[in-house]
PDB file as gemmi writes it, atoms N, CA and C in Angstrom:
CRYST1    1.000    1.000    1.000  90.00  90.00  90.00 P 1                      
ATOM      1  N   MET A   1       0.820  -1.200   0.000  1.00  0.00           N  
ATOM      2  CA  MET A   1       0.000   0.000   0.000  1.00  0.00           C  
ATOM      3  C   MET A   1       0.862   1.261   0.000  1.00  0.00           C  
ATOM      4  N   ARG A   2       2.009   1.200   0.641  1.00  0.00           N  
ATOM      5  CA  ARG A   2       2.898   2.352   0.680  1.00  0.00           C  
ATOM      6  C   ARG A   2       3.365   2.734  -0.725  1.00  0.00           C  
ATOM      7  N   ALA A   3       3.696   1.733  -1.536  1.00  0.00           N  
ATOM      8  CA  ALA A   3       4.140   2.007  -2.910  1.00  0.00           C  
ATOM      9  C   ALA A   3       3.032   2.680  -3.709  1.00  0.00           C  
ATOM     10  N   ALA A   4       1.798   2.246  -3.515  1.00  0.00           N  
ATOM     11  CA  ALA A   4       0.674   2.847  -4.239  1.00  0.00           C  
ATOM     12  C   ALA A   4       0.504   4.310  -3.847  1.00  0.00           C  
ATOM     13  N   ALA A   5       0.588   4.601  -2.561  1.00  0.00           N  
ATOM     14  CA  ALA A   5       0.444   5.983  -2.100  1.00  0.00           C  
ATOM     15  C   ALA A   5       1.580   6.848  -2.628  1.00  0.00           C  
ATOM     16  N   LEU A   6       2.803   6.331  -2.599  1.00  0.00           N  
ATOM     17  CA  LEU A   6       3.940   7.093  -3.119  1.00  0.00           C  
ATOM     18  C   LEU A   6       3.815   7.324  -4.625  1.00  0.00           C  
ATOM     19  N   GLY A   7       3.340   6.327  -5.346  1.00  0.00           N  
ATOM     20  CA  GLY A   7       3.145   6.468  -6.785  1.00  0.00           C  
ATOM     21  C   GLY A   7       2.123   7.530  -7.117  1.00  0.00           C  
ATOM     22  N   MET A   8       1.003   7.520  -6.404  1.00  0.00           N  
ATOM     23  CA  MET A   8      -0.032   8.528  -6.642  1.00  0.00           C  
ATOM     24  C   MET A   8       0.465   9.916  -6.239  1.00  0.00           C  
ATOM     25  N   LEU A   9       1.210   9.982  -5.158  1.00  0.00           N  
ATOM     26  CA  LEU A   9       1.784  11.267  -4.723  1.00  0.00           C  
ATOM     27  C   LEU A   9       2.759  11.802  -5.777  1.00  0.00           C  
ATOM     28  N   ALA A  10       3.573  10.924  -6.345  1.00  0.00           N  
ATOM     29  CA  ALA A  10       4.502  11.339  -7.404  1.00  0.00           C  
ATOM     30  C   ALA A  10       3.733  11.873  -8.612  1.00  0.00           C  
ATOM     31  N   ASP A  11       2.642  11.203  -8.975  1.00  0.00           N  
ATOM     32  CA  ASP A  11       1.838  11.657 -10.118  1.00  0.00           C  
ATOM     33  C   ASP A  11       1.199  13.017  -9.850  1.00  0.00           C  
ATOM     34  N   VAL A  12       0.667  13.202  -8.653  1.00  0.00           N  
ATOM     35  CA  VAL A  12       0.069  14.497  -8.302  1.00  0.00           C  
ATOM     36  C   VAL A  12       1.140  15.584  -8.335  1.00  0.00           C  
ATOM     37  N   ALA A  13       2.332  15.273  -7.824  1.00  0.00           N  
ATOM     38  CA  ALA A  13       3.432  16.249  -7.825  1.00  0.00           C  
ATOM     39  C   ALA A  13       3.799  16.651  -9.251  1.00  0.00           C  
ATOM     40  N   VAL A  14       3.787  15.696 -10.172  1.00  0.00           N  
ATOM     41  CA  VAL A  14       4.085  16.001 -11.579  1.00  0.00           C  
ATOM     42  C   VAL A  14       3.054  16.973 -12.147  1.00  0.00           C  
ATOM     43  N   VAL A  15       1.781  16.703 -11.901  1.00  0.00           N  
ATOM     44  CA  VAL A  15       0.727  17.579 -12.426  1.00  0.00           C  
ATOM     45  C   VAL A  15       0.843  18.974 -11.815  1.00  0.00           C  
ATOM     46  N   LEU A  16       1.079  19.049 -10.516  1.00  0.00           N  
ATOM     47  CA  LEU A  16       1.204  20.361  -9.874  1.00  0.00           C  
ATOM     48  C   LEU A  16       2.435  21.112 -10.375  1.00  0.00           C  
ATOM     49  N   ALA A  17       3.522  20.400 -10.610  1.00  0.00           N  
ATOM     50  CA  ALA A  17       4.722  21.047 -11.167  1.00  0.00           C  
ATOM     51  C   ALA A  17       4.423  21.596 -12.562  1.00  0.00           C  
ATOM     52  N   PHE A  18       3.728  20.824 -13.369  1.00  0.00           N  
ATOM     53  CA  PHE A  18       3.337  21.267 -14.709  1.00  0.00           C  
ATOM     54  C   PHE A  18       2.536  22.570 -14.637  1.00  0.00           C  
ATOM     55  N   VAL A  19       1.563  22.593 -13.751  1.00  0.00           N  
ATOM     56  CA  VAL A  19       0.704  23.775 -13.609  1.00  0.00           C  
ATOM     57  C   VAL A  19       1.498  24.977 -13.117  1.00  0.00           C  
ATOM     58  N   LEU A  20       2.287  24.797 -12.079  1.00  0.00           N  
ATOM     59  CA  LEU A  20       3.012  25.919 -11.493  1.00  0.00           C  
ATOM     60  C   LEU A  20       4.083  26.465 -12.432  1.00  0.00           C  
ATOM     61  N   ILE A  21       4.787  25.585 -13.126  1.00  0.00           N  
ATOM     62  CA  ILE A  21       5.790  26.028 -14.103  1.00  0.00           C  
ATOM     63  C   ILE A  21       5.108  26.764 -15.259  1.00  0.00           C  
ATOM     64  N   GLY A  22       4.006  26.215 -15.733  1.00  0.00           N  
ATOM     65  CA  GLY A  22       3.281  26.853 -16.830  1.00  0.00           C  
ATOM     66  C   GLY A  22       2.760  28.222 -16.453  1.00  0.00           C  
ATOM     67  N   ARG A  23       2.195  28.329 -15.269  1.00  0.00           N  
ATOM     68  CA  ARG A  23       1.667  29.627 -14.827  1.00  0.00           C  
ATOM     69  C   ARG A  23       2.803  30.636 -14.647  1.00  0.00           C  
ATOM     70  N   ALA A  24       3.928  30.187 -14.120  1.00  0.00           N  
ATOM     71  CA  ALA A  24       5.070  31.086 -13.936  1.00  0.00           C  
ATOM     72  C   ALA A  24       5.622  31.546 -15.285  1.00  0.00           C  
ATOM     73  N   ASN A  25       5.702  30.638 -16.254  1.00  0.00           N  
ATOM     74  CA  ASN A  25       6.215  30.999 -17.576  1.00  0.00           C  
ATOM     75  C   ASN A  25       5.307  31.972 -18.321  1.00  0.00           C  
ATOM     76  N   HIS A  26       4.044  31.951 -17.991  1.00  0.00           N  
ATOM     77  CA  HIS A  26       3.097  32.856 -18.650  1.00  0.00           C  
ATOM     78  C   HIS A  26       2.798  34.076 -17.773  1.00  0.00           C  
ATOM     79  N   HIS A  27       3.587  34.228 -16.721  1.00  0.00           N  
ATOM     80  CA  HIS A  27       3.464  35.382 -15.831  1.00  0.00           C  
ATOM     81  C   HIS A  27       2.042  35.555 -15.314  1.00  0.00           C  
ATOM     82  N   THR A  28       1.423  34.418 -15.002  1.00  0.00           N  
ATOM     83  CA  THR A  28       0.077  34.427 -14.451  1.00  0.00           C  
ATOM     84  C   THR A  28       0.178  34.599 -12.940  1.00  0.00           C  
ATOM     85  N   SER A  29      -0.800  35.267 -12.361  1.00  0.00           N  
ATOM     86  CA  SER A  29      -0.748  35.519 -10.921  1.00  0.00           C  
ATOM     87  C   SER A  29      -0.560  34.218 -10.144  1.00  0.00           C  
ATOM     88  N   ALA A  30       0.222  34.308  -9.100  1.00  0.00           N  
ATOM     89  CA  ALA A  30       0.579  33.132  -8.313  1.00  0.00           C  
ATOM     90  C   ALA A  30      -0.354  32.978  -7.118  1.00  0.00           C  
ATOM     91  N   THR A  31      -1.641  32.866  -7.399  1.00  0.00           N  
ATOM     92  CA  THR A  31      -2.597  32.658  -6.325  1.00  0.00           C  
ATOM     93  C   THR A  31      -2.967  31.182  -6.243  1.00  0.00           C  
ATOM     94  N   VAL A  32      -3.363  30.773  -5.054  1.00  0.00           N  
ATOM     95  CA  VAL A  32      -3.792  29.383  -4.865  1.00  0.00           C  
ATOM     96  C   VAL A  32      -5.031  29.111  -5.713  1.00  0.00           C  
ATOM     97  N   ALA A  33      -5.952  30.062  -5.744  1.00  0.00           N  
ATOM     98  CA  ALA A  33      -7.175  29.885  -6.530  1.00  0.00           C  
ATOM     99  C   ALA A  33      -6.860  29.754  -8.023  1.00  0.00           C  
ATOM    100  N   GLY A  34      -5.941  30.563  -8.501  1.00  0.00           N  
ATOM    101  CA  GLY A  34      -5.561  30.479  -9.914  1.00  0.00           C  
ATOM    102  C   GLY A  34      -4.920  29.144 -10.254  1.00  0.00           C  
ATOM    103  N   ALA A  35      -4.008  28.698  -9.400  1.00  0.00           N  
ATOM    104  CA  ALA A  35      -3.354  27.406  -9.627  1.00  0.00           C  
ATOM    105  C   ALA A  35      -4.365  26.270  -9.550  1.00  0.00           C  
ATOM    106  N   ALA A  36      -5.281  26.352  -8.590  1.00  0.00           N  
ATOM    107  CA  ALA A  36      -6.303  25.308  -8.455  1.00  0.00           C  
ATOM    108  C   ALA A  36      -7.208  25.271  -9.684  1.00  0.00           C  
ATOM    109  N   GLY A  37      -7.544  26.445 -10.208  1.00  0.00           N  
ATOM    110  CA  GLY A  37      -8.381  26.506 -11.402  1.00  0.00           C  
ATOM    111  C   GLY A  37      -7.715  25.898 -12.623  1.00  0.00           C  
ATOM    112  N   THR A  38      -6.408  26.053 -12.706  1.00  0.00           N  
ATOM    113  CA  THR A  38      -5.658  25.456 -13.812  1.00  0.00           C  
ATOM    114  C   THR A  38      -5.430  23.964 -13.578  1.00  0.00           C  
ATOM    115  N   ALA A  39      -5.229  23.579 -12.335  1.00  0.00           N  
ATOM    116  CA  ALA A  39      -4.854  22.196 -12.015  1.00  0.00           C  
ATOM    117  C   ALA A  39      -6.019  21.216 -12.030  1.00  0.00           C  
ATOM    118  N   TRP A  40      -7.205  21.659 -11.626  1.00  0.00           N  
ATOM    119  CA  TRP A  40      -8.268  20.689 -11.397  1.00  0.00           C  
ATOM    120  C   TRP A  40      -8.601  19.809 -12.604  1.00  0.00           C  
ATOM    121  N   PRO A  41      -8.626  20.327 -13.845  1.00  0.00           N  
ATOM    122  CA  PRO A  41      -8.946  19.413 -14.953  1.00  0.00           C  
ATOM    123  C   PRO A  41      -7.905  18.290 -15.107  1.00  0.00           C  
ATOM    124  N   PHE A  42      -6.642  18.639 -14.894  1.00  0.00           N  
ATOM    125  CA  PHE A  42      -5.587  17.640 -15.032  1.00  0.00           C  
ATOM    126  C   PHE A  42      -5.575  16.679 -13.845  1.00  0.00           C  
ATOM    127  N   LEU A  43      -5.870  17.186 -12.665  1.00  0.00           N  
ATOM    128  CA  LEU A  43      -5.951  16.300 -11.497  1.00  0.00           C  
ATOM    129  C   LEU A  43      -7.138  15.354 -11.618  1.00  0.00           C  
ATOM    130  N   ALA A  44      -8.240  15.840 -12.178  1.00  0.00           N  
ATOM    131  CA  ALA A  44      -9.394  14.971 -12.418  1.00  0.00           C  
ATOM    132  C   ALA A  44      -9.054  13.910 -13.468  1.00  0.00           C  
ATOM    133  N   GLY A  45      -8.366  14.329 -14.531  1.00  0.00           N  
ATOM    134  CA  GLY A  45      -7.922  13.367 -15.543  1.00  0.00           C  
ATOM    135  C   GLY A  45      -6.967  12.350 -14.964  1.00  0.00           C  
ATOM    136  N   LEU A  46      -6.070  12.818 -14.086  1.00  0.00           N  
ATOM    137  CA  LEU A  46      -5.141  11.918 -13.404  1.00  0.00           C  
ATOM    138  C   LEU A  46      -5.904  10.901 -12.563  1.00  0.00           C  
ATOM    139  N   ALA A  47      -6.893  11.373 -11.803  1.00  0.00           N  
ATOM    140  CA  ALA A  47      -7.684  10.460 -10.973  1.00  0.00           C  
ATOM    141  C   ALA A  47      -8.389   9.413 -11.837  1.00  0.00           C  
ATOM    142  N   GLY A  48      -8.944   9.854 -12.960  1.00  0.00           N  
ATOM    143  CA  GLY A  48      -9.577   8.905 -13.882  1.00  0.00           C  
ATOM    144  C   GLY A  48      -8.588   7.874 -14.405  1.00  0.00           C  
ATOM    145  N   GLY A  49      -7.394   8.331 -14.728  1.00  0.00           N  
ATOM    146  CA  GLY A  49      -6.358   7.418 -15.217  1.00  0.00           C  
ATOM    147  C   GLY A  49      -5.899   6.445 -14.143  1.00  0.00           C  
ATOM    148  N   GLU A  50      -5.742   6.939 -12.920  1.00  0.00           N  
ATOM    149  CA  GLU A  50      -5.339   6.065 -11.809  1.00  0.00           C  
ATOM    150  C   GLU A  50      -6.383   4.973 -11.603  1.00  0.00           C  
ATOM    151  N   LEU A  51      -7.660   5.347 -11.659  1.00  0.00           N  
ATOM    152  CA  LEU A  51      -8.727   4.364 -11.493  1.00  0.00           C  
ATOM    153  C   LEU A  51      -8.776   3.385 -12.666  1.00  0.00           C  
ATOM    154  N   ALA A  52      -8.704   3.909 -13.880  1.00  0.00           N  
ATOM    155  CA  ALA A  52      -8.770   3.048 -15.067  1.00  0.00           C  
ATOM    156  C   ALA A  52      -7.615   2.059 -15.104  1.00  0.00           C  
ATOM    157  N   ALA A  53      -6.436   2.510 -14.678  1.00  0.00           N  
ATOM    158  CA  ALA A  53      -5.248   1.644 -14.707  1.00  0.00           C  
ATOM    159  C   ALA A  53      -5.139   0.768 -13.472  1.00  0.00           C  
ATOM    160  N   ARG A  54      -6.008   1.025 -12.485  1.00  0.00           N  
ATOM    161  CA  ARG A  54      -5.887   0.345 -11.185  1.00  0.00           C  
ATOM    162  C   ARG A  54      -4.449   0.473 -10.687  1.00  0.00           C  
ATOM    163  N   SER A  55      -3.991   1.696 -10.684  1.00  0.00           N  
ATOM    164  CA  SER A  55      -2.578   1.975 -10.427  1.00  0.00           C  
ATOM    165  C   SER A  55      -2.104   1.504  -9.062  1.00  0.00           C  
ATOM    166  N   TRP A  56      -3.001   1.332  -8.123  1.00  0.00           N  
ATOM    167  CA  TRP A  56      -2.600   0.867  -6.799  1.00  0.00           C  
ATOM    168  C   TRP A  56      -2.036  -0.549  -6.842  1.00  0.00           C  
ATOM    169  N   ARG A  57      -2.337  -1.297  -7.896  1.00  0.00           N  
ATOM    170  CA  ARG A  57      -1.815  -2.672  -8.012  1.00  0.00           C  
ATOM    171  C   ARG A  57      -0.341  -2.682  -8.404  1.00  0.00           C  
ATOM    172  N   ARG A  58       0.007  -1.872  -9.391  1.00  0.00           N  
ATOM    173  CA  ARG A  58       1.394  -1.784  -9.873  1.00  0.00           C  
ATOM    174  C   ARG A  58       1.696  -0.327 -10.207  1.00  0.00           C  
ATOM    175  N   PRO A  59       1.872   0.510  -9.189  1.00  0.00           N  
ATOM    176  CA  PRO A  59       1.998   1.956  -9.416  1.00  0.00           C  
ATOM    177  C   PRO A  59       3.195   2.361 -10.265  1.00  0.00           C  
ATOM    178  N   ALA A  60       4.279   1.609 -10.209  1.00  0.00           N  
ATOM    179  CA  ALA A  60       5.486   1.990 -10.942  1.00  0.00           C  
ATOM    180  C   ALA A  60       5.586   1.331 -12.312  1.00  0.00           C  
ATOM    181  N   ALA A  61       4.573   0.558 -12.688  1.00  0.00           N  
ATOM    182  CA  ALA A  61       4.618  -0.119 -13.987  1.00  0.00           C  
ATOM    183  C   ALA A  61       4.517   0.899 -15.119  1.00  0.00           C  
ATOM    184  N   LEU A  62       5.455   0.832 -16.031  1.00  0.00           N  
ATOM    185  CA  LEU A  62       5.453   1.728 -17.179  1.00  0.00           C  
ATOM    186  C   LEU A  62       4.294   1.393 -18.108  1.00  0.00           C  
ATOM    187  N   VAL A  63       4.117   0.097 -18.357  1.00  0.00           N  
ATOM    188  CA  VAL A  63       3.037  -0.405 -19.207  1.00  0.00           C  
ATOM    189  C   VAL A  63       2.267  -1.437 -18.400  1.00  0.00           C  
ATOM    190  N   PRO A  64       0.989  -1.354 -18.278  1.00  0.00           N  
ATOM    191  CA  PRO A  64       0.090  -0.362 -18.861  1.00  0.00           C  
ATOM    192  C   PRO A  64      -0.153   0.854 -17.962  1.00  0.00           C  
ATOM    193  N   THR A  65       0.185   0.757 -16.657  1.00  0.00           N  
ATOM    194  CA  THR A  65      -0.186   1.814 -15.712  1.00  0.00           C  
ATOM    195  C   THR A  65       0.244   3.198 -16.175  1.00  0.00           C  
ATOM    196  N   GLY A  66       1.524   3.380 -16.437  1.00  0.00           N  
ATOM    197  CA  GLY A  66       2.041   4.691 -16.809  1.00  0.00           C  
ATOM    198  C   GLY A  66       1.395   5.245 -18.063  1.00  0.00           C  
ATOM    199  N   LEU A  67       1.241   4.403 -19.059  1.00  0.00           N  
ATOM    200  CA  LEU A  67       0.629   4.879 -20.317  1.00  0.00           C  
ATOM    201  C   LEU A  67      -0.818   5.298 -20.120  1.00  0.00           C  
ATOM    202  N   ILE A  68      -1.573   4.499 -19.372  1.00  0.00           N  
ATOM    203  CA  ILE A  68      -2.987   4.833 -19.135  1.00  0.00           C  
ATOM    204  C   ILE A  68      -3.096   6.124 -18.332  1.00  0.00           C  
ATOM    205  N   VAL A  69      -2.293   6.236 -17.277  1.00  0.00           N  
ATOM    206  CA  VAL A  69      -2.331   7.436 -16.439  1.00  0.00           C  
ATOM    207  C   VAL A  69      -1.965   8.663 -17.267  1.00  0.00           C  
ATOM    208  N   TRP A  70      -0.928   8.574 -18.070  1.00  0.00           N  
ATOM    209  CA  TRP A  70      -0.495   9.710 -18.899  1.00  0.00           C  
ATOM    210  C   TRP A  70      -1.586  10.121 -19.894  1.00  0.00           C  
ATOM    211  N   LEU A  71      -2.087   9.156 -20.658  1.00  0.00           N  
ATOM    212  CA  LEU A  71      -3.082   9.482 -21.683  1.00  0.00           C  
ATOM    213  C   LEU A  71      -4.363  10.035 -21.073  1.00  0.00           C  
ATOM    214  N   ALA A  72      -4.784   9.492 -19.950  1.00  0.00           N  
ATOM    215  CA  ALA A  72      -5.995   9.992 -19.293  1.00  0.00           C  
ATOM    216  C   ALA A  72      -5.777  11.391 -18.725  1.00  0.00           C  
ATOM    217  N   THR A  73      -4.612  11.617 -18.137  1.00  0.00           N  
ATOM    218  CA  THR A  73      -4.327  12.933 -17.568  1.00  0.00           C  
ATOM    219  C   THR A  73      -4.378  14.004 -18.647  1.00  0.00           C  
ATOM    220  N   VAL A  74      -3.744  13.737 -19.768  1.00  0.00           N  
ATOM    221  CA  VAL A  74      -3.738  14.710 -20.869  1.00  0.00           C  
ATOM    222  C   VAL A  74      -5.113  14.772 -21.541  1.00  0.00           C  
ATOM    223  N   GLY A  75      -5.646  13.640 -21.934  1.00  0.00           N  
ATOM    224  CA  GLY A  75      -6.908  13.616 -22.681  1.00  0.00           C  
ATOM    225  C   GLY A  75      -8.088  14.147 -21.893  1.00  0.00           C  
ATOM    226  N   LEU A  76      -8.300  13.610 -20.705  1.00  0.00           N  
ATOM    227  CA  LEU A  76      -9.415  14.083 -19.886  1.00  0.00           C  
ATOM    228  C   LEU A  76      -9.168  15.507 -19.395  1.00  0.00           C  
ATOM    229  N   GLY A  77      -7.921  15.808 -19.066  1.00  0.00           N  
ATOM    230  CA  GLY A  77      -7.597  17.168 -18.624  1.00  0.00           C  
ATOM    231  C   GLY A  77      -7.931  18.202 -19.679  1.00  0.00           C  
ATOM    232  N   GLN A  78      -7.546  17.940 -20.906  1.00  0.00           N  
ATOM    233  CA  GLN A  78      -7.849  18.883 -22.001  1.00  0.00           C  
ATOM    234  C   GLN A  78      -9.356  18.944 -22.262  1.00  0.00           C  
ATOM    235  N   LEU A  79     -10.017  17.803 -22.240  1.00  0.00           N  
ATOM    236  CA  LEU A  79     -11.467  17.774 -22.446  1.00  0.00           C  
ATOM    237  C   LEU A  79     -12.182  18.580 -21.364  1.00  0.00           C  
ATOM    238  N   LEU A  80     -11.789  18.406 -20.118  1.00  0.00           N  
ATOM    239  CA  LEU A  80     -12.410  19.147 -19.023  1.00  0.00           C  
ATOM    240  C   LEU A  80     -12.119  20.645 -19.114  1.00  0.00           C  
ATOM    241  N   ARG A  81     -10.953  21.002 -19.611  1.00  0.00           N  
ATOM    242  CA  ARG A  81     -10.653  22.424 -19.824  1.00  0.00           C  
ATOM    243  C   ARG A  81     -11.629  23.024 -20.841  1.00  0.00           C  
ATOM    244  N   VAL A  82     -11.870  22.309 -21.913  1.00  0.00           N  
ATOM    245  CA  VAL A  82     -12.776  22.805 -22.948  1.00  0.00           C  
ATOM    246  C   VAL A  82     -14.204  22.900 -22.405  1.00  0.00           C  
ATOM    247  N   VAL A  83     -14.667  21.844 -21.749  1.00  0.00           N  
ATOM    248  CA  VAL A  83     -16.035  21.807 -21.225  1.00  0.00           C  
ATOM    249  C   VAL A  83     -16.262  22.902 -20.180  1.00  0.00           C  
ATOM    250  N   SER A  84     -15.222  23.212 -19.397  1.00  0.00           N  
ATOM    251  CA  SER A  84     -15.368  24.219 -18.343  1.00  0.00           C  
ATOM    252  C   SER A  84     -15.124  25.642 -18.842  1.00  0.00           C  
ATOM    253  N   GLY A  85     -14.862  25.789 -20.147  1.00  0.00           N  
ATOM    254  CA  GLY A  85     -14.681  27.117 -20.716  1.00  0.00           C  
ATOM    255  C   GLY A  85     -13.272  27.666 -20.610  1.00  0.00           C  
ATOM    256  N   GLN A  86     -12.316  26.848 -20.159  1.00  0.00           N  
ATOM    257  CA  GLN A  86     -10.935  27.320 -20.056  1.00  0.00           C  
ATOM    258  C   GLN A  86     -10.234  27.321 -21.412  1.00  0.00           C  
ATOM    259  N   GLY A  87     -10.713  26.497 -22.306  1.00  0.00           N  
ATOM    260  CA  GLY A  87     -10.138  26.449 -23.640  1.00  0.00           C  
ATOM    261  C   GLY A  87      -8.796  25.734 -23.695  1.00  0.00           C  
ATOM    262  N   THR A  88      -8.342  25.555 -24.897  1.00  0.00           N  
ATOM    263  CA  THR A  88      -7.070  24.887 -25.153  1.00  0.00           C  
ATOM    264  C   THR A  88      -6.666  25.210 -26.578  1.00  0.00           C  
ATOM    265  N   ASP A  89      -5.470  24.824 -26.948  1.00  0.00           N  
ATOM    266  CA  ASP A  89      -5.062  24.965 -28.353  1.00  0.00           C  
ATOM    267  C   ASP A  89      -4.019  23.899 -28.657  1.00  0.00           C  
ATOM    268  N   PRO A  90      -3.756  23.647 -29.934  1.00  0.00           N  
ATOM    269  CA  PRO A  90      -2.865  22.544 -30.298  1.00  0.00           C  
ATOM    270  C   PRO A  90      -1.485  22.620 -29.651  1.00  0.00           C  
ATOM    271  N   VAL A  91      -0.931  23.809 -29.523  1.00  0.00           N  
ATOM    272  CA  VAL A  91       0.394  23.931 -28.907  1.00  0.00           C  
ATOM    273  C   VAL A  91       0.328  23.546 -27.431  1.00  0.00           C  
ATOM    274  N   PHE A  92      -0.718  23.988 -26.740  1.00  0.00           N  
ATOM    275  CA  PHE A  92      -0.868  23.645 -25.330  1.00  0.00           C  
ATOM    276  C   PHE A  92      -1.073  22.142 -25.156  1.00  0.00           C  
ATOM    277  N   ILE A  93      -1.822  21.536 -26.042  1.00  0.00           N  
ATOM    278  CA  ILE A  93      -2.017  20.085 -25.983  1.00  0.00           C  
ATOM    279  C   ILE A  93      -0.672  19.381 -26.151  1.00  0.00           C  
ATOM    280  N   ALA A  94       0.120  19.828 -27.116  1.00  0.00           N  
ATOM    281  CA  ALA A  94       1.433  19.212 -27.351  1.00  0.00           C  
ATOM    282  C   ALA A  94       2.362  19.408 -26.160  1.00  0.00           C  
ATOM    283  N   VAL A  95       2.374  20.613 -25.596  1.00  0.00           N  
ATOM    284  CA  VAL A  95       3.246  20.886 -24.449  1.00  0.00           C  
ATOM    285  C   VAL A  95       2.816  20.065 -23.248  1.00  0.00           C  
ATOM    286  N   SER A  96       1.522  20.005 -22.995  1.00  0.00           N  
ATOM    287  CA  SER A  96       1.059  19.227 -21.840  1.00  0.00           C  
ATOM    288  C   SER A  96       1.341  17.743 -22.048  1.00  0.00           C  
ATOM    289  N   ALA A  97       1.140  17.247 -23.252  1.00  0.00           N  
ATOM    290  CA  ALA A  97       1.425  15.831 -23.524  1.00  0.00           C  
ATOM    291  C   ALA A  97       2.908  15.532 -23.353  1.00  0.00           C  
ATOM    292  N   ALA A  98       3.760  16.426 -23.829  1.00  0.00           N  
ATOM    293  CA  ALA A  98       5.206  16.213 -23.721  1.00  0.00           C  
ATOM    294  C   ALA A  98       5.672  16.274 -22.267  1.00  0.00           C  
ATOM    295  N   PHE A  99       5.299  17.321 -21.550  1.00  0.00           N  
ATOM    296  CA  PHE A  99       5.744  17.475 -20.161  1.00  0.00           C  
ATOM    297  C   PHE A  99       5.219  16.339 -19.297  1.00  0.00           C  
ATOM    298  N   LEU A 100       3.907  16.113 -19.364  1.00  0.00           N  
ATOM    299  CA  LEU A 100       3.319  15.080 -18.518  1.00  0.00           C  
ATOM    300  C   LEU A 100       3.818  13.692 -18.909  1.00  0.00           C  
ATOM    301  N   GLY A 101       4.010  13.463 -20.196  1.00  0.00           N  
ATOM    302  CA  GLY A 101       4.565  12.175 -20.628  1.00  0.00           C  
ATOM    303  C   GLY A 101       5.977  11.972 -20.117  1.00  0.00           C  
ATOM    304  N   LEU A 102       6.798  12.997 -20.260  1.00  0.00           N  
ATOM    305  CA  LEU A 102       8.187  12.897 -19.805  1.00  0.00           C  
ATOM    306  C   LEU A 102       8.254  12.551 -18.322  1.00  0.00           C  
ATOM    307  N   PHE A 103       7.448  13.226 -17.513  1.00  0.00           N  
ATOM    308  CA  PHE A 103       7.584  13.047 -16.073  1.00  0.00           C  
ATOM    309  C   PHE A 103       6.710  11.931 -15.503  1.00  0.00           C  
ATOM    310  N   LEU A 104       5.491  11.723 -16.021  1.00  0.00           N  
ATOM    311  CA  LEU A 104       4.684  10.613 -15.533  1.00  0.00           C  
ATOM    312  C   LEU A 104       5.292   9.267 -15.943  1.00  0.00           C  
ATOM    313  N   LEU A 105       5.857   9.215 -17.136  1.00  0.00           N  
ATOM    314  CA  LEU A 105       6.528   7.995 -17.581  1.00  0.00           C  
ATOM    315  C   LEU A 105       7.977   7.964 -17.110  1.00  0.00           C  
ATOM    316  N   GLY A 106       8.562   9.142 -16.927  1.00  0.00           N  
ATOM    317  CA  GLY A 106       9.968   9.231 -16.535  1.00  0.00           C  
ATOM    318  C   GLY A 106      10.262   8.635 -15.175  1.00  0.00           C  
ATOM    319  N   TRP A 107       9.458   8.983 -14.157  1.00  0.00           N  
ATOM    320  CA  TRP A 107       9.745   8.423 -12.835  1.00  0.00           C  
ATOM    321  C   TRP A 107       9.525   6.915 -12.824  1.00  0.00           C  
ATOM    322  N   ARG A 108       8.593   6.442 -13.635  1.00  0.00           N  
ATOM    323  CA  ARG A 108       8.360   4.997 -13.723  1.00  0.00           C  
ATOM    324  C   ARG A 108       9.533   4.302 -14.421  1.00  0.00           C  
ATOM    325  N   THR A 109      10.096   4.944 -15.433  1.00  0.00           N  
ATOM    326  CA  THR A 109      11.269   4.379 -16.116  1.00  0.00           C  
ATOM    327  C   THR A 109      12.452   4.305 -15.167  1.00  0.00           C  
ATOM    328  N   ILE A 110      12.657   5.339 -14.381  1.00  0.00           N  
ATOM    329  CA  ILE A 110      13.749   5.328 -13.397  1.00  0.00           C  
ATOM    330  C   ILE A 110      13.531   4.222 -12.376  1.00  0.00           C  
ATOM    331  N   ALA A 111      12.289   4.061 -11.904  1.00  0.00           N  
ATOM    332  CA  ALA A 111      11.988   2.993 -10.942  1.00  0.00           C  
ATOM    333  C   ALA A 111      12.240   1.618 -11.559  1.00  0.00           C  
ATOM    334  N   LEU A 112      11.873   1.448 -12.817  1.00  0.00           N  
ATOM    335  CA  LEU A 112      12.094   0.174 -13.511  1.00  0.00           C  
ATOM    336  C   LEU A 112      13.585  -0.125 -13.616  1.00  0.00           C  
ATOM    337  N   LEU A 113      14.360   0.853 -14.027  1.00  0.00           N  
ATOM    338  CA  LEU A 113      15.819   0.656 -14.166  1.00  0.00           C  
ATOM    339  C   LEU A 113      16.477   0.420 -12.814  1.00  0.00           C  
ATOM    340  N   ALA A 114      16.017   1.129 -11.788  1.00  0.00           N  
ATOM    341  CA  ALA A 114      16.576   0.933 -10.451  1.00  0.00           C  
ATOM    342  C   ALA A 114      16.263  -0.471  -9.944  1.00  0.00           C  
ATOM    343  N   GLY A 115      15.066  -0.949 -10.225  1.00  0.00           N  
ATOM    344  CA  GLY A 115      14.695  -2.308  -9.831  1.00  0.00           C  
ATOM    345  C   GLY A 115      15.528  -3.355 -10.541  1.00  0.00           C  
ATOM    346  N   ARG A 116      15.773  -3.143 -11.809  1.00  0.00           N  
ATOM    347  CA  ARG A 116      16.619  -4.075 -12.556  1.00  0.00           C  
ATOM    348  C   ARG A 116      18.046  -4.055 -12.049  1.00  0.00           C  
ATOM    349  N   SER A 117      18.530  -2.863 -11.706  1.00  0.00           N  
ATOM    350  CA  SER A 117      19.887  -2.730 -11.190  1.00  0.00           C  
ATOM    351  C   SER A 117      20.035  -3.490  -9.877  1.00  0.00           C  
ATOM    352  N   ARG A 118      19.042  -3.361  -9.005  1.00  0.00           N  
ATOM    353  CA  ARG A 118      19.077  -4.090  -7.727  1.00  0.00           C  
ATOM    354  C   ARG A 118      19.001  -5.594  -7.939  1.00  0.00           C  
ATOM    355  N   ALA A 119      18.226  -5.996  -8.935  1.00  0.00           N  
ATOM    356  CA  ALA A 119      18.039  -7.433  -9.191  1.00  0.00           C  
ATOM    357  C   ALA A 119      19.325  -8.081  -9.709  1.00  0.00           C  
ATOM    358  N   THR A 120      20.157  -7.325 -10.411  1.00  0.00           N  
ATOM    359  CA  THR A 120      21.379  -7.906 -10.961  1.00  0.00           C  
ATOM    360  C   THR A 120      22.516  -7.962  -9.952  1.00  0.00           C  
ATOM    361  N   ARG A 121      22.368  -7.252  -8.842  1.00  0.00           N  
ATOM    362  CA  ARG A 121      23.432  -7.271  -7.820  1.00  0.00           C  
ATOM    363  C   ARG A 121      23.367  -8.467  -6.947  1.00  0.00           C  
TER     364      ARG A 121                                                      
END                                                                             
């Protein structure tokens, strides 16, 4: 259970980092309400992905857990942005897919390699 909680915490941290870095780069006000308004669609997409992938079973698995979580976070997050009137555009979709893919899949890749390294010792 500890691994599942740490995995979900890592995923939430990735989404929050994406939001905070993006808001800072666009010189958007650094309010909690503003960050929450930007984050909630992606956090909801993340939650959907965690549930769909049953990530608590194998939180560090790159396939299928990581792929499902990544695609749901981006896909549902962008869809919820549009439905809620926040809008989106192709460049933002590409940037969010790249950043979230790099880091949601990245920590899982590092965990996989670290596990293999330990297994060979």
